[in-house]
LUMTOR-142908 format. One record per residue: x, y, z of N, C-alpha, C, CB in turn. Coordinates in steps of 0.2 Angstrom, whole numbers, plus 2048, in hexadecimal, padded with zeros to 3 digits. Glycine has a CB too. Layout:
N
XYZXYZXYZXYZ ...
REM end
This chain:
490
7F384F7787F48467787F084377B7FB84477A 7EE83D77A7EA83877F7ED8347837E683377A 7EE83478A7F183078F7EC82C7927F5833794 7EE8277917EA8217967ED81E79C7E981A792 7EB81F7A27EF81D7A87EB8177AC7F28237AC 7EF8117AC7EC80A7AF7EE8087B57ED8047AA 7E98047B97EB8017BE7E87FA7BD7EA8057C4 7EB7F67BC7EA7EF7BC7E77ED7C37F17EA7BA 7E27E87C27E07E47C87E57E17CB7DC7DF7C7 7E67E37D37EB7E07D67E97DC7DC7F07E67D9 7E37D97DE7E17D57E27E57CE7E27DB7D57E1 7E67CB7DC7E97C57DD7F07C47E17EA7C27D6 7F47CB7E17F87CA7E57F87C77EC7FA7D07E5 7F27C87EE7F17C77F67ED7C17F67EC7CE7FA 7EC7BD7F17E87B87F27E27B87F47EB7B37F5 7DE7BF7F27D77C17F57D27BC7F57D57C67F2 7CB7BC7F97C77B97F77C47BD7F27C37B77FD 7C07B97EC7BD7BB7E77B77C07E97BC7B47E2 7B67C47E87B17C97E97AF7CE7E47B17CC7EE 7A77D17E47A67D57DF7A97DC7E179E7D67DF 7AA7E37DE7AC7E97E17A97EA7E77AB7EE7DC 7A27EA7E779E7EC7EC7A17EA7F47967E87EB 7A47E47F47A67DF7F97AD7E07FB7A47D97F8 7B17E47F87B77E57F97BB7EC7FB7BA7E17F6 7BF7EE7FD7BF7F67FD7C67F77F87C07F9806 7C37FD7F67C97FF7EF7CA8067F17C77FF7E6 7D18087F17D280F7F17D48127EA7D88107F4 7D38177E87D481B7E27DB81B7E17D18227E2 7DE81A7DA7E48197D77E88207D87E48167D0 7E98227DE7EA82A7E07F082D7DB7EE82C7E9 7F58287DC7FC8297D77FB82B7CF8008237D7 7F68277CC7F38287C57F082F7C57EE8227C4 7ED8317CC7E88377CA7EB83C7CB7E28377CD 7F283D7CE7F58437CF7F88437C97FA8437D5 7FB83D7C57FF83F7BF7F98407B98058397BC 7F383F7BA7EE8417B67ED8497B67E983D7B8 7EB84A7BC7EB8527BD7F18567BB7EA8537C4 7F68547BB7FB8587B97FC8577B18018557BD 7FB8537AD7FB8527A67F48567A47FC84A7A5 7EF8567A77EA85B7A47EB8627A57E585B7A7 7F08647A97F286A7A97F486D7A27F586C7AD 7F886879F7FB86A7997F5869792803866797 7EF8687957EA86678F7EA86178B7EA86A789 7ED85C78F7ED85478C7E585078E7F4850790 7E584C78A7DE84878C7E08427907D9846785 7DE8417977E083C79A7DA83779D7E484079F 7DB83179C7D682D79E7D88277A37D282B798 7D48267A87D88217AD7D381A7AE7DA8267B6 7D68157AD7D280E7AD7D580C7B47D38097A6 7D080A7B87D28057BE7CF7FE7BE7D18077C4 7D57F97BD7D27F37BC7D07EF7C37D77F07B9 7D27F27C87D17EF7CD7CA7F37CF7D77F07D2 7C97F87CF7C17FC7D27BC7F77CD7C18077CF 7BE7F77C57BA7F47C17BB7ED7C07BB7F87BB 7BE7E87C57BF7E27C47C07E07BC7B97DF7C7 7C47E27BA7C67E07B37CC7DB7B37C87E77AE 7CA7D77AE7D17D17AC7D67D47A97CF7CB7A8 7DB7D17A87E07D37A37DE7D479C7E67CE7A4 7DA7D07997D67D17937D27D77927D37CC792 7CE7D77997CA7DE7977CD7E57987C47DD79C 7D37E479C7D77EA79C7DA7EC7957DD7E97A2 7DD7E77927DF7E878C7D87EB7867E27E2789 7D37E87867CE7EB7837CC7F27857C97E6783 7CD7F378A7CB7FA78C7D07FF78A7CA7FB795 7D77FD78A7DC8007877DA8017807E27FD787 7DA7FC77B7D87FD7747D28027737D77F6771 7CC8027787C78067767C980D7787C1804778 7CC80E77C7CF81577E7D38187787D3814784 7D78147757DB81876F7E081D7717D781B76A 7E581C7757E982177A7EF8237757EB81E782 7F38277767F98287737FE8247777FB830772 7FD82577E8028237837FF81E788805829787 80181878A7FE81578F8038157967FB80E78D 80081779D8058177A28028137A680781D7A6 8068117AB80580D7B280A80E7B88058047B1 80880E7BD80C80D7C380C8067C780A8117C7 8118057C98138007CE8197FF7D38147FC7CB 8167FB7D881B7F97DC81F7F47DA8197F87E2 8237F07DF8267EA7DD8217E47DE82D7E87E1 81C7E67E28177E07E48147E07DE8137E17EC 8107E47DA80C7E47D580E7E67CE8077E87D6 8157E67CE8197E77C98177E37C18207E67CB 8167DD7C38147D77BF80D7D97BA8137D27C3 80A7DC7BF8037DD7BB8037E37B67FC7DE7C0 8077E87B98087EE7B480B7EC7AF80C7F37B6 8117E87AF8157E67AA8127E27A581B7E37AC 80D7DC7A880A7D97A28057DE79E8067D37A5 8027E27A17FD7E679C8017EB7987F77EB7A2 8077EE79A80C7F279580D7EF7908127F4798 80F7E77918137E478C80D7E17888187DF78E 8067DF7898007DE7847FF7E577F7F77DD789 7FF7EC7847FE7F17808047F377B7FC7F5783 8097F177C80F7F377680F7ED7728177F477A 80E7E777380E7E276F8087E176A80F7DD774 8037E276D7FB7E276A7F97E87667F67E176E 7FA7ED76A7F87F47667FE7F97657F27F876A 8037F97678097FD7648098037678087FE75D 80880476E80580B77180C80C7767FD80A775 80E81177681281477A81281278081281A77A 81781078581580D78B81981178F81580678B 81881379681B81579C81A8117A281A81C79C 81F8107A781E80F7AC8208137B282080B7AC 81D8147B881F8187BC81E8137C481A81F7BB 8208177C981F8147D08268117D381880F7D1 82680E7DA82B80D7DD8308087D982980B7E4 82D8047D78327FD7D28358007CD82E7F77CE 8328047C98388077C483B80C7C68368087BD 83A8107CB83E8157CE8458127D083A8197D3 84580C7D484A80A7D884E8067D38488067DD 84B8037CC8508007C884E8007C28517F97CB 84E8057BF84B8087B784F8037B284E8117B5 8568047B38598007AD8587F87AD8608017AE 8567F67B28547EF7B184E7EF7AF8547EB7B7 84A7F37B18427F27AF8427F27A683D7F97B2 8477F77A58457FA79D8497F479A84980279A 8507F079D8547EB79984F7E679985A7E979C 84B7E479E8487DE79E8417DD79B8487DC7A4 83F7E37998387E57978387E97918347E879D 83B7E778B83B7EC7858337EF78383E7E777F 82F7EC7858287EF7848277F67878247EB787 82B7F778D82A7FE79082E80278D82B800797 82C80878B83180D78883281278C82E810782 82F81479383281979683181879F82F821794 8358197A28348187AA83481F7AE8398137AD 82F8217B282F8277B58318267BA82982A7B5 8368297BD83A8277C483782C7C98448297C4 83582A7CF83482F7D482D8327D48398357D4 82C8377D582583C7D682583D7CE8268447DB 81E83B7CC81F83A7C581A8407C281C8327C3 8188447C581384A7C281784F7BE81184E7C7 81D8527BF81F8547BA8238527B58218587BC 82784B7B682A8487B28268457AC82E8447B5 8208437AE81A8427A88198477A48158407AA 81784C7A78168537A381B85479D8158597A8 8218547A182685679C82884F79782C8597A0 82784A79882784579482384578E825840796 81D84579081884778C81884D787813848790 81B85278A81D85778682185578082085B789 82685278282D85077D82A84B77983384C782 82584677A82284377581D84577181F83E777 81B84B77381784F76E81A853769813853771 82085476B82585976682B85776482886076A 82F85976983785976783B85176883B85F76D 83784E76C83984876F841849772838843769 84384D77584984E77884984B78084C856777 84984578184784278684D84378D84683C784 85384578A85884678E85884A79385D84778A 85485079185385679684D85479B85185E792 84A84F79B84584E7A084884A7A583F84A79C 84884E7AB84A84B7B08478457B584C8507B4 8498417B784583C7BA8438367B583F83F7BD 8458377AF8438327AA84982D7A98428357A4 8468277A684B8227A584881F79D84A81C7AC 84C81E79884A81C79284F81878D84782278F 84D81578885181378485381577D84F80E783 85981677D85C81877786181577385F81D779 85E81176E86180C76B86280676F86680E76A 8678037708697FE77586B7FF77C86D7FA773 86A80777C86D80978386680B787873810782 86780978F86280C793866814795860806799 86181879586381E79885F82179D864822794 8628237A385F8257A986182C7AA86181F7B0 85C8307AA85E8377AA85E8397B285A83C7A6 86283F7B18638417BA85C8417BD8678497BC 85D8417C58588407C98538477C985B83F7D0 84D8467C884984D7CA84884D7D184184E7C7 84A8547D38498577D98428557DC84A85E7D7 8418547E383B8537E583785A7E483D8517EC 83185A7E382B85F7E282C8637EA82385B7E1 82D8697EB82D86D7F082786F7F48328717EF 8228707EF81E8747F181886F7EF81E87B7EE 81586C7F38108667F280986A7F080F8607F9 80786F7F38028747F28028767EA80487A7F8 8088757E68098787E08068727DB81187B7DF 80486C7DE8008677DA7FB8677DA8018637DC 7F78657D37EF8677D47EC8607D77EC8697CB 7E68617D97E385C7DD7E38557D87DC85E7E0 7E38507DA7E18497D67DB84A7D37E18437DB 7DD8477CC7D68487C87D28417CA7D78497BF 7CE8427D07C983E7D27C383D7CC7C58417D9 7C18427CA7BC8417C57BC83C7BF7BB8487C1 7C383A7BE7C58357B87C482E7BA7CD8357B7 7C282D7C07BE8267C27B98267C67C38227C6 7B48217C77AE8227CA7AF8217D17AB81D7C7 7AD8277D47AF8277DC7A98217DF7AC8317E0 7A58207DC7A081B7E07A38127E079981B7DC 7A98127DC7AC80B7DC7B080B7E27B08097D5 7B18107E77B78107EC7B48107F27BC8177EB 7B480B7F67B080A7FC7B68078017A98047FA 7B48098087B780680D7B28048137BD80A810 7B47FE8177B17FD81B7B18018237B37F781C 7AD8078237AE80C8287AE80982F7A8811828 7B08098347AE80883B7A780B83D7B480C83F 7A280683E79C80884179880B83B79D80D848 79B80C83579780F82F79480A82A79C81382B 79880582A79780182379C80181D790801821 79A80081779D80281179C80880F79C7FE80C 7A180D80E7A081480C7A58168087A081A813 7A281C8047A681F7FF7AE8218037A28267FB 7B48207FE7BA8208027BE8247FC7BC819804 7C38287FE7C982A7FB7CE82C7FD7C882E7F9 7D582D7FC7DA82E7FE7DD8347FD7DF8297FD 7E08388037E583E8037EA83E8077E2844804 7EE8428017F58418047F78498067FA83D7FD 7F984A80D7FA84F8108028518107F884E816 80784C80F80D84D80F81184680B80F84D816 81784980981C84380782384380881D843800 82583E80982C83D80D82B83B81383084580D 82F83781783083481C83683481F82E83081B 83883882583F83A82784183482C83F84082B 83D82F82E83E82A83184582482E837829831 84782183284D81C83084C81582F85181D834 84681282F84480B83084780882983B80A831 84C80382A85080282584C7FC8208577FF827 8467FB8228427F681E83C7FA81883D7F1824 83D7FF81A83880581683C80780F83780D81C 83980780983A80B8038388138038368087FD 83A81880383781E8028358217FC83B822805 83281F7F882F8217F283182B7F282681F7F2 82F82D7F882E8337F68348387FB8268357F7 8398337FD83F83680083E83680784183D7FD 84583880B84483A81284284281484B839815 84284680F84084B81183984D81184484F80D 83784E81782F84F81782E85681482C84E81E 82885581082585B80D81E85B80F82785C806 81B86181181586081381086680F81586081A 80A86480E80586880B80386C8107FE865809 80087280F7FE8778147F78748157FF87F812 7F587681D7EF87481F7E887681B7EF878825 7E987D8177E387F8147E287A80E7E3886812 7E887780A7E88758047E486E8067EF874801 7E686A80D7E486580F7DD8648107E6863815 7DA8698137D38698157CF86A8107D286D818 7D386F80C7CE8728057CD86B8027D2877800 7D18668017D08617FD7CB85C8017D785E7FA 7CC85B8077C785780B7BF85A8097C8857815 7BF86180A7B88638097B58628027B786C80B 7BB8637FE7B78607F67B78597F57BB8637F1 7BA8557F97B884E7F77B184C7FB7BF8497FA 7B08508017AA84E8067A38508007AB85280D 7A485780079F85A7FD79E8597F67A08617FF 7A28597F37A28587EB7A28527E97A785B7E9 7A584D7EC7A58467E97A18427EE7AC8437E8 79F8447F479B83F7F879E83A7FC79683C7F5 7A583C7FD7A98388017A78388087B183A800 7A783280B7A58328117AC83081679E82E812 7B182C8137B782B8167BD82C8147B7825818 7C282F8177C88308137CF82C8177CA838812 7D28288147D88268157DE82A8137D9821811 7E282D8187E78308187EE82C8157E883181E 7F082E80F7F582A80C7FC82C80E7F482A805 7FE82F81380583281780982B81A80283781D 80D82B81881182581C81082782381A82681B 81082C82681082D82E80B83382E81882E832 80583382F80083883080183D8357FB835831 80483A83B80583F84180C84184180483B848 81084083C81784183C81884883F81983F835 81584E83D81485484180F85484581485983E 80E85384A80885384F80585B84F80B850859 80886085180586685080286684A80B86C851 80386684480186783E7F986383D807864839 7FA85D83E7F485883E7EF85B8447F785083F 7F285E8487EC86184D7E98688497F0863857 7ED86B8467EA8708427E686F83C7EF87483F 7E88698397E28668357DC8648377E3862833 7DB86183D7D58608427D28668437D685C848 7D68698457D186F8487CE8748427D787484C 7D287383B7CE8768367C98718337D3877831 7C986B8337C38688327BD8698387C6861830 7BF86883D7B986B8417B68728417BC86A848 7BA87783F7B887E83E7B487D8387BD88383D 7B48798337B187982D7A987682D7B7875828 7AB8718337A586D8347A486782F79F870834 7AA86582C7AB8618287A885982A7B1862826 7A48558287A185082A7A484B82779A85082A 7A98488297AE8428257B283D82C7B4847820 7B283782A7B583382E7BC83282B7B082C830 7C283082F7C882F82A7CE82B82F7CB837826 7D282982C7D882482E7DD82582C7D781C82C 7E28228307EA82582F7EE8208317ED82C833 7F582282F7FB81D8317FE8218357FF81B82C 80181F83B80682184080D81D844801823846 80F82084681581D84A81281D85281D822849 81581885481381885C81581E86081581185F 81B82185F81D82786281B82F860826826861 81682E85B81383485880B83685B812833851 80A83286080383286280383486A80082B860 7FF83786C7FE8398737F683A87580183F874 7F383A87B7EC83B87B7EA8418797EB83A881 7EE8478797EC84E8757E984D86D7F2852875 7EE84A86B7ED8498637E88438627F584885F 7E783F8667E28398657DB83C8657E283486C 7DB84086C7D484486B7D38498667D4847870 7D784C8647D785185F7D484E8597DD85485E 7D88498567D68448517CF8428517DA83E850 7CD83F8597C783B8597C18418577C5838861 7C18488597BD84D8597BC8508517BF85385D 7C284E84D7C18508467C084A8417C7854844 7BD8438457BB83E8417BE83883F7BA84083D 7C48388437C88328417C582E8467CF832841 7C48278427C28228467C681B8477BC821844 7CC81C8437D18168437D78188417CE81083E 7DD8158457E48188447E88108437E681D84A 7EC8118407F180A8407F880C8417F1806839 7FB80884480280884780580484480480684F 80C8068428108018408167FE846813803838 8137FA8498167F784E81D7F484C8127F2850 81D7EF8478217EB8448247E38488287F1842 8267E684E8287DF8528277DF8598307DC851 8267DA85C8247DA86482C7D986681E7D5867 8317DA8638387DA86783C7E186583D7D3864 83E7E486C8417EA86C8467EA8688427ED871 84A7E58688517E48658507E385E8567DD869 84A7E185B8497E08558487E88528457DA854 8447EA8558417F28548487F585383D7F685B 84C7F58598527F98598577F88538567F8861 8587F285185D7F084B8597F384485F7E684A 8527F38438507F683F84F7FD83E84D7F483E 85280184485180884384B80B84385480983F 84680684783F80984783E80F84B83A804849 84381085084181685483B81685984181C850 83881085C83281085F83480C86482C80E85C 83080B86A83180687082A80286F831809877 82B7FC8738247F88738207FC8798267F0874 8227FE87D81F80388281A80987E825806887 81E80C87A81A81187581480E871820814870 81680886F81180586B80B80386F8147FF867 80D8008748067FF87A80280487C8087FB880 80680A87D80380E8807FE81387B807812884 8018128747FD8178707F781386E80181A869 7F780D86D7F280986B7ED8088717F6802869 7EF8088777EA80987D7E680F87C7EF80B884 7EB81687B7E681B87C7E181C8757EB82387E 7E38188707DE81986A7D981486C7E0819863 7DA80F8707D580B8717CF80F8767D9805873 7D281287A7CF8158807CA81987D7D4817884 7CC81D8787C88238747C48208707CD828870 7C381986F7BE81686A7C18158627B881B86A 7C78168627CA81585B7C980E85A7D281785A 7C880C8537CB8058517D180584E7C780284D 7D48018537DB8018537DF7FA84F7DC80185C 7E47FC84A7E77F88467EF7F88477E67F9840 7F17F38467F97F38467FD7EE8427FB7F184C 8027F083E8067EB83A80C7E983C8077EE834 80E7E383B8147DF83F8187DC8388127D9845 81E7DB8398227D98348257D18378297E0832 8257CD8348277C583682D7C48328227BF834 8337C38348397C083283D7C58318397BC82C 83E7CC8348437D083284B7CD8348427D6834 84F7CF8318577CF8348577CE83B85B7D5832 85A7C983C85B7C78458557C484885D7CE849 8507C384484B7BF84884D7B88488447BE844 8497B684F84A7AE8508437AD85184F7AC856 8437A785483C7A38568397A685C83E79A857 83D7A986083B7AC8658397B28658407AB869 83C7B685F8397BE85F8337BD85A83F7C485B 8327B885682B7B68548267B585882C7B0850 8277B185D8227B18628217B68658247AD866 8277BA8668247C186B81F7C58678297C786C 8227C686081E7CA85D8167C885C8227CB856 8147C185C80E7C085C80B7C186380D7B885A 80E7BF86880C7C086E80A7C88708107BD874 80F7CD86F80E7D386E8087D486B8137D586B 8077D28668017D48607FA7D38658007CD857 7FA7CC8687F57CB86B7F37CE8717F57C586B 7F87D18757F77D687B7F67DB87A7FA7D687F 7F67DE8747F57E58727ED7E68727F87E786C 7EB7EC8727E47EF8727E17EF86A7E37F6875 7E37EB8667E17EA8607DC7E885D7E47E785D 7D87EA8587D37E88547D47E384F7D07ED852 7DA7E684B7DD7E38467E47E28467DB7E583F 7E87DD8427EF7DC8427F17DA83C7F27D7846 7F77DC8397F87DA8318007D88327F67E182B 8017D08328067CE8328097CD82C8067C9834 80E7D182A8117D18238197CC8238127D9820 81A7C881E8207C58208257CB81C8207BE81E 82A7CB8208307CF81E8327CD8168367CD823 8317D38128347D280B8377D880982F7D2805 83F7D58088437DD8068417DF7FF84B7DC806 83E7E37FF83C7E77F98437EB7F78357ED7FB 8437EB7EF8487F07ED8487F87EE8497EF7E7 84E7FA7EF84E8017F18508027FA8458047F0 84F7FC7FD8507FC8058577FA80784D7F7808 85A7FC80B85F7F980E8607F280E8607FB812 85A7F08118587E881285A7E480C8517E7812 8587E88068577E480085F7E27FF8537E87F9 8637E77FF86B7E67FE86E7E28038707ED7FD 86C7E180886E7DC80E86C7D580B86A7DE814 8677D58098637CD8088677CB80285A7CD807 8677D07FC86A7CD7F68737CB7F88697D37EF 8757CE7FD87C7CC80087C7C78048807D2803 8767C58078777C080C8797C08118797BB80A 8787C881487A7C981A8757C982087D7CD81A 8777CB8268727CA82C86E7C582C86D7D082D 86F7BE82986C7B882A8677B88258697B7830 8667BE8218607BD81B8627BB81485D7C381B 85F7B68128617B380A85B7B58078637AB80A 85C7B88028577BA7FD8567B47F98597C17F9 8517B27F78507AC7F384E7AD7EC84B7AA7F6 84C7B37EA84A7B37E28497BB7E18427AD7E0 84A7BC7DA8497C27D88427C37D384F7C57D6 83E7BD7D48387BE7D28337C37D48367B97D1 8327C87D182F7CD7D48277CA7D782E7D37CF 8237C67D481D7C57D581D7C17DC81B7C27CE 8237BE7DF8247BB7E58247C17EB8297B77E5 8257C67EA8267CB7EE8207CE7F18287D07EA 81C7CA7F48157CB7F88177CB7FF80F7C57F6 8117CE8048127CE80A80F7C980E8117D480D 80B7C580B8087C080E8087BB8098017C3811 8077B480B8077AE80980D7AC8058017AD805 8127AF8048197AD80381F7B080681A7AF7FD 8247AD80682B7B18088307AF80282F7AE810 8347B68018397B57FD8417B48018387BC7F8 83F7B38078467B280A8477AD80F8497B880D 84D7A981184F7A58168527A981C8537A1814 8507A88238547AC8268577A882B8507B1829 85D7A782B8617A283085E79C82F8627A3838 85D79983485A79183385379283185C78D83A 85079783084879883084779882984479E835 84579482784579581E83D79881D84578C819 83D79981583679C81483179981683479E80D 83279181682A78F81782978F81F827787814 82E78F82382C79082A82A79882B83378F82F 82C79D82782B7A48298227A48268317AB824 8217A08228197A082081579D82581779C818 81979882781579582D81479A83381878F82F 81979E8348197A383A8147A783981F7A683B 8127AB83180C7AF8308067AB83280C7B282A 8057A682E7FE7A28307FE7A38387FE79A82D 8017A083C80279F8447FF7A684780A79C847 8027AB8448027B28477FA7B48458097B7845 7F97B38407F17B583D7EC7B18427F07B2834 7ED7AA8417E97A58457E87A884C7EC79F846 7EF7A984F7ED7AA8577EA7B18597F57AA85C 7EC7B58557E97BC8567E17BD8557ED7C0850 7DF7BA84E7D97BB84C7D37B584E7D97BC845 7D57AF8507D17A98537D17AA85A7D47A2852 7CF7B185D7CD7B28657C77B48657D07B8868 7C37B386A7BB7B58697BA7BD86B7B77B186F 7BF7C186E7BD7C886D7BE7CA8657C27CC870 7C37C78617C47CB85A7BE7C78577CC7CA857 7BC7C18587B77BD8547B17C18547B57B7857 7B07C385A7A97C785D7A97CE8597AB7C7866 7AF7D285A7AE7D88577AE7D784F7B57DC85A 7B27D584C7AF7D38457A87D18427B27CD843 7A57CC84779E7CB84679A7D084679B7C7849 79C7D584C7977DC84B7997E08467987E2852 79F7E18437A07E483E79C7E28377A77E583E 79C7DC8367997DA8317917DB83179B7D2830 78F7DA8377887DC8387867E28367867DB83E 78A7E883878A7EF83778A7F082F7917F283B 78E7EC82B78D7ED8247957EE8227877F4823 79A7ED8267A07ED8247A27E78207A47EE829 7A07E781A7A37DF8167A57E181179D7D9815 7AD7E38127B27E180D7B67DB80F7B77E880C 7B57D78097B97D080A7C17D280B7B77CB804 7C37D58067CB7D78087CD7D98107CC7DE804 7C97DE8127CA7DF8197C97DA81E7C77E481B 7C57D481D7C47D08217C87C981F7BE7CF823 7CB7C981A7D07C481A7D57C181D7D27C4816 7D97C58237DD7C28287D97BF82C7E07C582B 7D37C182E7CE7BE8327CB7B88317C97C1834 7C97B782A7C77B18277CE7AC8277C37B3820 7D47AF8257D97AA8247DA7A782B7E07AD821 7DA7AC8307DD7AA8387D97A483A7DC7B083D 7D17A68397CB7A083A7CE79A8377C47A1837 7CF79A8317CF79482C7D578F82F7D1796824 7DB7938317E178F8327E078C8397E7793832 7DC79083E7D978F8457D67878457D3795848 7D07888417CC7818407CF77D83C7C678183D 7D477E8377D77798337DC7758387D977D82D 7E177883B7E47758417E07718487E877B842 7DA7748497D677184D7D576B84B7D177484F 7D276A8447CF7648417D575E83F7CB766839 7DB76183E7E175C83E7E27598457E876083B 7E375D84A7E475B84F7E07568537E5761852 7D87578517D37528547D474C84F7CC755855 7D474E8497D67478447DB7428457D874A83C 7E17458487E67428497E473D8517EB746849 7E17418557E073F85C7DB73985C7DD745860 7D573A8577D07348567D372F8527C9736853 7D972F84F7DB72A84B7D87298447DA72484E 7D572E8437D272F83B7D772C8367D0737838 7D472A8317DA72882C7DC72E8277D9721828 7E172F8267E57358227E273581A7ED733823 7E173C8197DE73C8137E473B80C7DB744812 7EB73980E7EF73880A7EF7318067F573A80D 7F07328007EE72B7FD7F47277FE7EC72C7F5 7F27207FE7FA71B7FF7FB7197F87F9713804 8007187F98057167F380470F7F180D7167F5 
REM end
């Protein structure tokens, strides 16, 4: 059978500055490429269309699907980008009459609701999709006995059937490498520190996260499963030598979750003399000077820490398991050894008030950070905090179930005590303005731009912060000078 896997363009989610592909960074659609590789093992013809990398409008995406003439069209989606995948599948079903499949976190969490509300979707693949997709296609091609496919949800007459859960894949080394040859590697670029825009890919060395943060949805479960060091470094070497990749983003929830293993990966990269730069995510309690030095010698140039809050009481209530001092020290050590430092923060977590919001902003400014990402707390389906917000507990009131509103910036879907959604959005603007409109940050961003690191998406928080700063300054001086308001008189 011929299967077409699609990723619609997703940049509208974050209201990004419009730009050509060469001026924004794009990662390959790794989830689709993993599924594609598994389907190819059974001899199926698989094609991947990446609307984000190719700057395809919805109309052009549909034209590409029609031109491909597939038997099945599949897409994956989180809650945030579900509306884009759903809209594409609706057009595919209604205009082309092709079988449709949805995968990813959103349909994993609420398959019954997804299928009930969207009759144009034929199947929902829950959880890890590699094996479920293979078995589904096998049944579509032959007996159509969908009831025996674990991890599958489908429509049977007027009823929605949710088959039993599929067990997590125990041996990640058994999976084939993602089918990167199905996409154009030259379209995937990243603003590499001190290097400019270079070819990038993603590599996943583990699945699962054993941490207990209540704001996270664990698509791959809490049980940590690790690929072998050899498998990981073999893939790195393949990407560098065969595909010309210069930069790797590790897609693990926490790359440093087992420090000893990461050191082994670094040692193997060094032993094979693989020349590559890379980036990963870490917790503050999983970094020390030994591992930071080892990562540096193996090509790591940037790390991102999930700090979340500048209030220890908020961190404790969210079961983060880290301290403010650990955050401060890990970022200090990274900066000491020449890393570009990033951190993410969440504004509006349960228990927050204006005092803790101010603490978070001040803490971010006090850290040795090059970039900070301030996300408004959004209770995503599948997390303990989503259920809390639906019940109106903890001072959190969920305002909508319209999934297109569930973004991390530019919108808020909750009220938090006496802080309403509008004020939360204002706090996000203040955070970005105060962090980015500082001489050190402005100077560093200017140097990056001169070096050629010119991805508009990457600079969006910086531009937004500066815009807010000067807009507020202009408003202040306009009021002070007594200039007339632009509002029309009635």
